[in-house]
VMD Tcl script that draws the C-alpha trace (Angstrom):
set ca {
  {148.75 57.76 -97.91}
  {147.32 59.03 -101.14}
  {148.24 57.09 -104.28}
  {150.03 59.08 -106.97}
  {147.79 60.57 -109.63}
  {147.68 58.77 -112.95}
  {149.95 60.27 -115.56}
  {148.00 61.78 -118.46}
  {149.81 62.61 -121.67}
  {149.33 66.26 -122.44}
  {147.68 67.14 -125.77}
  {151.09 68.06 -127.14}
  {152.51 64.55 -126.72}
  {151.62 63.26 -130.21}
  {153.10 66.39 -131.75}
  {156.29 66.07 -129.74}
  {156.54 62.42 -130.74}
  {156.16 63.36 -134.39}
  {158.91 65.96 -134.04}
  {161.24 63.32 -132.55}
  {160.45 60.80 -135.28}
  {161.20 63.35 -137.98}
  {164.44 64.42 -136.29}
  {165.71 60.92 -135.48}
  {164.42 58.78 -138.38}
  {163.33 61.04 -141.20}
  {160.07 61.93 -143.05}
  {159.02 58.42 -144.07}
  {159.33 57.09 -140.54}
  {157.48 60.11 -139.15}
  {154.56 59.53 -141.53}
  {154.47 55.82 -140.64}
  {154.41 56.70 -136.94}
  {151.55 59.13 -137.58}
  {149.58 56.38 -139.36}
  {150.16 53.96 -136.48}
  {149.05 56.55 -133.93}
  {145.84 57.50 -135.77}
  {144.97 53.85 -136.41}
  {145.41 52.96 -132.73}
  {143.36 55.98 -131.67}
  {140.52 55.06 -134.05}
  {140.73 58.44 -135.77}
  {139.86 57.01 -139.14}
  {139.03 60.21 -141.01}
  {142.44 61.60 -140.09}
  {143.97 58.22 -140.94}
  {142.75 58.60 -144.52}
  {144.48 61.95 -144.78}
  {147.68 60.46 -143.34}
  {147.63 57.63 -145.87}
  {147.21 60.17 -148.66}
  {150.07 62.19 -147.17}
  {152.22 59.05 -147.37}
  {151.20 58.57 -151.00}
  {152.09 62.16 -151.90}
  {155.47 61.82 -150.17}
  {156.33 58.56 -151.93}
  {155.20 59.88 -155.32}
  {157.19 63.10 -154.93}
  {154.08 65.30 -154.98}
  {153.55 68.45 -152.90}
  {152.72 67.34 -149.36}
  {150.14 70.12 -148.97}
  {147.93 69.95 -152.09}
  {147.17 73.28 -153.66}
  {144.93 72.11 -156.50}
  {142.70 69.26 -157.58}
  {143.49 65.77 -158.74}
  {142.85 66.92 -162.28}
  {145.80 69.31 -162.01}
  {148.26 66.42 -161.76}
  {150.02 65.19 -164.89}
  {150.45 61.57 -165.89}
  {151.67 59.18 -164.68}
  {151.43 60.88 -161.26}
  {147.70 61.34 -161.60}
  {146.94 57.65 -162.17}
  {149.43 56.59 -159.49}
  {147.84 58.89 -156.93}
  {144.33 57.78 -157.92}
  {145.34 54.17 -157.26}
  {146.73 55.09 -153.86}
  {143.63 57.13 -153.09}
  {141.38 54.13 -153.77}
  {143.65 51.89 -151.72}
  {143.56 54.35 -148.80}
  {139.78 54.62 -148.87}
  {139.46 50.82 -149.02}
  {141.80 50.50 -146.04}
  {139.94 53.00 -143.88}
  {136.55 51.62 -144.86}
  {137.72 48.14 -143.96}
  {138.88 49.28 -140.54}
  {135.49 50.85 -139.86}
  {133.78 47.61 -140.86}
  {136.10 45.67 -138.57}
  {135.10 48.05 -135.79}
  {131.43 47.27 -136.50}
  {130.58 50.76 -137.74}
  {128.75 49.93 -140.96}
  {127.14 53.38 -141.47}
  {130.51 55.12 -141.13}
  {132.18 52.66 -143.51}
  {129.56 53.02 -146.23}
  {130.54 56.48 -147.56}
  {134.10 55.27 -148.10}
  {133.13 52.21 -150.11}
  {130.41 54.12 -151.95}
  {133.02 56.67 -153.04}
  {134.95 53.94 -154.87}
  {131.81 52.08 -156.08}
  {132.57 48.97 -154.02}
  {129.44 48.11 -152.09}
  {130.19 44.39 -151.72}
  {132.14 44.59 -148.42}
  {129.37 46.67 -146.85}
  {126.68 44.36 -148.22}
  {128.49 41.38 -146.69}
  {128.79 43.16 -143.33}
  {125.06 43.95 -143.39}
  {124.29 40.30 -144.18}
  {126.27 39.34 -141.06}
  {124.68 41.97 -138.84}
  {122.53 40.58 -136.04}
  {120.78 43.12 -133.86}
  {120.65 42.63 -130.11}
  {117.83 43.73 -127.84}
  {117.50 47.51 -127.94}
  {120.19 47.84 -130.60}
  {120.21 51.49 -131.61}
  {122.20 50.73 -134.78}
  {119.22 49.18 -136.58}
  {117.78 52.40 -137.98}
  {121.13 53.61 -139.32}
  {121.88 50.25 -140.93}
  {118.45 50.13 -142.56}
  {119.15 53.60 -143.95}
  {122.38 52.35 -145.54}
  {121.07 48.95 -146.60}
  {117.62 49.86 -147.91}
  {117.34 53.58 -148.56}
  {120.88 53.99 -149.91}
  {120.95 50.65 -151.70}
  {123.91 48.90 -150.09}
  {121.91 45.70 -149.50}
  {118.19 46.13 -150.23}
  {117.29 42.51 -149.47}
  {118.74 42.50 -145.97}
  {117.54 46.04 -145.39}
  {114.01 44.91 -146.19}
  {114.35 41.96 -143.83}
  {115.45 44.30 -141.05}
  {112.42 46.54 -141.68}
  {110.15 43.50 -141.48}
  {111.87 42.10 -138.37}
  {112.09 45.32 -136.39}
  {109.25 47.53 -137.66}
  {106.66 44.98 -138.76}
  {104.49 44.23 -141.77}
  {102.95 47.70 -142.05}
  {106.32 49.40 -142.54}
  {107.51 46.60 -144.83}
  {104.45 46.91 -147.07}
  {105.02 50.65 -147.35}
  {108.71 50.10 -148.05}
  {107.94 47.59 -150.81}
  {106.88 50.39 -153.14}
  {110.32 51.97 -152.69}
  {112.34 48.90 -153.62}
  {114.71 49.22 -156.57}
  {113.34 47.96 -159.91}
  {115.65 44.92 -159.76}
  {113.22 42.02 -160.23}
  {115.28 39.57 -158.18}
  {115.24 41.92 -155.20}
  {111.50 42.53 -155.48}
  {110.72 38.83 -155.81}
  {112.88 38.03 -152.78}
  {111.22 40.71 -150.65}
  {107.74 39.68 -151.77}
  {108.53 36.14 -150.67}
  {109.75 37.31 -147.25}
  {106.57 39.32 -146.79}
  {104.33 36.41 -147.78}
  {106.06 34.03 -145.37}
  {105.92 36.59 -142.56}
  {102.20 37.27 -142.96}
  {101.37 33.58 -143.39}
  {103.16 32.76 -140.12}
  {101.26 35.54 -138.34}
  {97.90 34.35 -139.66}
  {98.55 30.69 -138.85}
  {99.55 31.66 -135.30}
  {96.39 33.75 -134.84}
  {94.13 31.00 -136.17}
  {95.70 28.33 -133.95}
  {95.36 30.63 -130.95}
  {91.68 31.26 -131.71}
  {90.98 27.56 -132.10}
  {92.48 26.78 -128.69}
  {90.66 29.74 -127.16}
  {87.43 28.07 -128.26}
  {88.42 24.98 -126.28}
  {89.56 22.83 -129.19}
  {92.89 20.93 -129.28}
  {95.84 22.95 -130.53}
  {96.47 22.05 -134.20}
  {100.08 21.08 -134.95}
  {102.47 23.75 -136.14}
  {102.65 23.79 -139.91}
  {98.99 22.89 -140.36}
  {97.89 24.53 -143.65}
  {95.52 27.44 -143.27}
  {92.73 25.72 -145.27}
  {92.92 22.82 -142.82}
  {92.73 25.24 -139.89}
  {89.56 26.73 -141.41}
  {87.95 23.43 -142.43}
  {84.79 22.72 -140.44}
  {85.22 25.90 -138.40}
  {82.85 28.38 -140.00}
  {82.54 30.00 -136.59}
  {85.97 31.50 -137.13}
  {84.27 34.08 -139.35}
  {81.04 34.65 -137.42}
  {80.16 38.29 -136.65}
  {82.53 39.56 -139.37}
  {85.53 38.20 -137.45}
  {89.04 38.36 -138.87}
  {92.42 37.29 -137.51}
  {94.99 39.54 -139.15}
  {95.17 43.13 -140.37}
  {92.95 43.10 -143.46}
  {94.84 45.87 -145.24}
  {98.06 43.88 -144.84}
  {96.39 40.76 -146.21}
  {95.09 42.55 -149.30}
  {98.43 44.21 -150.03}
  {100.40 40.98 -149.73}
  {97.99 39.00 -151.90}
  {98.30 41.69 -154.59}
  {102.10 41.32 -154.79}
  {102.07 37.51 -154.54}
  {102.11 36.89 -158.34}
  {105.67 38.23 -158.39}
  {107.10 35.18 -156.67}
  {108.09 31.98 -158.45}
  {109.14 29.66 -155.63}
  {106.42 26.94 -155.48}
  {106.44 26.69 -151.69}
  {105.98 30.42 -151.28}
  {103.28 30.48 -153.96}
  {101.37 27.82 -152.02}
  {101.52 29.95 -148.90}
  {100.16 32.85 -150.96}
  {97.30 30.65 -152.20}
  {96.45 29.90 -148.56}
  {96.37 33.63 -147.79}
  {94.02 34.19 -150.73}
  {91.80 31.30 -149.62}
  {91.58 32.81 -146.15}
  {90.58 36.13 -147.73}
  {87.78 34.41 -149.65}
  {86.20 33.36 -146.33}
  {86.08 36.90 -144.93}
  {82.87 38.85 -144.60}
  {82.09 40.99 -147.65}
  {82.63 44.11 -145.55}
  {86.31 43.12 -145.25}
  {86.82 42.51 -148.97}
  {88.21 45.68 -150.48}
  {87.44 46.82 -154.00}
  {90.06 45.82 -156.51}
  {90.87 46.67 -160.11}
  {90.26 44.30 -163.04}
  {91.33 41.68 -163.87}
  {91.45 40.98 -160.11}
  {88.03 42.46 -159.39}
  {87.45 39.71 -156.83}
  {90.68 40.36 -154.96}
  {90.98 37.02 -153.20}
  {89.05 34.76 -155.56}
  {90.82 35.93 -158.71}
  {94.23 35.82 -157.07}
  {93.62 32.30 -155.77}
  {92.87 31.16 -159.34}
  {95.87 33.02 -160.78}
  {98.31 31.76 -158.16}
  {97.17 28.19 -158.66}
  {97.69 28.72 -162.37}
  {101.27 29.82 -161.71}
  {101.73 26.57 -159.81}
  {100.43 24.75 -162.91}
  {97.49 23.54 -160.87}
  {94.29 23.91 -162.92}
  {96.33 26.00 -165.34}
  {93.85 25.61 -168.20}
  {91.03 26.81 -165.96}
  {93.11 29.81 -164.86}
  {93.92 30.72 -168.46}
  {90.28 30.44 -169.45}
  {89.23 32.51 -166.44}
  {91.54 35.40 -167.30}
  {90.98 35.11 -171.05}
  {87.30 35.75 -170.35}
  {88.28 39.00 -168.68}
  {89.95 40.44 -171.79}
  {88.22 43.54 -173.16}
  {87.74 43.96 -176.90}
  {91.05 44.58 -178.64}
  {91.86 48.16 -179.60}
  {94.09 48.23 -182.73}
  {95.31 51.73 -181.84}
  {96.63 50.63 -178.45}
  {94.53 53.20 -176.61}
  {92.42 50.79 -174.58}
  {93.10 49.21 -171.21}
  {95.63 46.43 -171.76}
  {96.26 45.43 -168.14}
  {94.15 42.26 -168.36}
  {96.04 41.16 -171.46}
  {99.39 41.82 -169.83}
  {98.42 39.89 -166.71}
  {97.33 36.96 -168.87}
  {100.58 37.11 -170.88}
  {102.59 36.98 -167.67}
  {100.71 33.85 -166.64}
  {101.22 32.22 -170.02}
  {104.93 32.99 -170.14}
  {105.47 31.70 -166.60}
  {103.88 28.45 -167.80}
  {106.05 28.39 -170.93}
  {103.03 28.72 -173.21}
  {104.63 31.21 -175.56}
  {102.49 30.43 -178.58}
  {99.34 31.49 -176.75}
  {101.09 34.51 -175.23}
  {102.19 35.65 -178.69}
  {98.64 35.60 -180.00}
  {97.29 37.52 -177.00}
  {100.01 40.14 -177.47}
  {99.40 40.30 -181.22}
  {95.73 41.05 -180.67}
  {95.74 43.19 -177.53}
  {99.12 44.96 -177.32}
  {99.25 46.33 -180.84}
  {100.57 49.88 -180.74}
  {101.52 49.75 -177.03}
  {105.11 50.93 -176.46}
  {107.42 48.54 -174.61}
  {107.99 51.19 -171.92}
  {104.30 50.86 -170.95}
  {104.43 47.08 -170.50}
  {104.72 44.96 -167.36}
  {104.96 41.80 -169.45}
  {107.39 40.71 -172.16}
  {106.91 42.53 -175.44}
  {105.97 40.73 -178.64}
  {109.57 40.45 -179.99}
  {110.74 38.88 -176.72}
  {107.81 36.48 -176.71}
  {108.58 35.37 -180.27}
  {112.27 35.02 -179.42}
  {111.58 32.97 -176.29}
  {109.04 30.84 -178.12}
  {111.32 30.23 -181.11}
  {108.85 31.88 -183.52}
  {110.81 34.41 -185.63}
  {108.54 33.74 -188.60}
  {105.52 34.83 -186.57}
  {107.37 37.97 -185.51}
  {108.07 38.70 -189.17}
  {104.37 38.38 -190.00}
  {103.27 40.64 -187.18}
  {106.04 43.20 -187.74}
  {105.04 43.46 -191.39}
  {101.40 43.89 -190.35}
  {102.36 46.71 -187.99}
  {104.85 48.43 -190.29}
  {107.74 47.63 -187.94}
  {110.67 47.43 -190.34}
  {113.41 46.86 -187.75}
  {111.77 43.89 -186.04}
  {110.81 42.54 -189.47}
  {114.48 42.70 -190.51}
  {115.59 41.03 -187.27}
  {113.04 38.25 -187.70}
  {113.78 37.42 -191.33}
  {117.53 37.57 -190.72}
  {117.20 35.20 -187.77}
  {115.04 32.86 -189.84}
  {117.59 32.93 -192.66}
  {120.57 32.21 -190.41}
  {118.67 29.44 -188.60}
  {117.71 27.57 -191.76}
}
mol new
graphics top color blue
foreach p $ca { graphics top sphere $p radius 0.5 }
foreach p [lrange $ca 0 end-1] q [lrange $ca 1 end] { graphics top cylinder $p $q radius 0.2 }
display resetview
């Protein structure tokens, strides 16, 4: 005997139910029933409209809007705006609870509240073959909801090549760039250490312990570099070493030094040309990074001081070497020396063209307003002169 066919509500059922609710319980109950139905059905775009319908009903506004929000008069306008934001937050939250981060993002972006989406992205863990990764990277990285985690996802799922390319498209926020540079350094260092350990065992030697520093892996093994051999993508190595001076964490800086030391051992054919003051890409960076660690700092300062070109009082010359040196000096807290380098080599250079602190900031950080006054007077800078002498007067 055949079993009875399953009963399927016809498409008109929700409409009939709404008619009954309106007839039996009134408009407010009918709207509430509509909201419950749309929420249960996961029809979140329609749910937003239903929540706004409820707001219009409770505020005594026309239920079918015929104009814009700007057409409303106060206090109705502000009251409806508040309900609008609340409705968007509610719907966005439901989408996040359902795990649909890309769909939730436009709602929270509309009310300038990216924090809930950023938190959801932080908690996101992709599974094997997860087809959501690309869409979440789009929201996190390209649309700015959570650039740090977005960058991590690029690195984890698309590799170092894509991450290096993406680095140039990071927002100018220094904290974000420093964090991402650190992630990239640690990723490449782990790859290189793995490759070196594998090569050592392939040559029949005992497997070095995990965590063995790269210089120790290379020590006494010149054969690692015979016949122009290399153990990691050379373009990746060069790119990561170039961005390494951004980071400040000592542990990460030491990993970057190890990458630079590895680069120094490569065949000359694998050492790309580089711009001054890092003409020797790996050698100069190794010295600079050690300086940032306050290891042989005096030698690093002397090394990069020797690279300074003659000062151009008109500010038309190449000032990159001076700016790089100033960044090293400021990271070491040696503001007095940084001030004098800036005074000699950055004269006439607008702040917008600098990648290092400008002279007023250096004098402020170094507690030298009197020196700022001297230099501002020399350069005809009346505003900074006034700021300096006023600060000196109020300090004394």
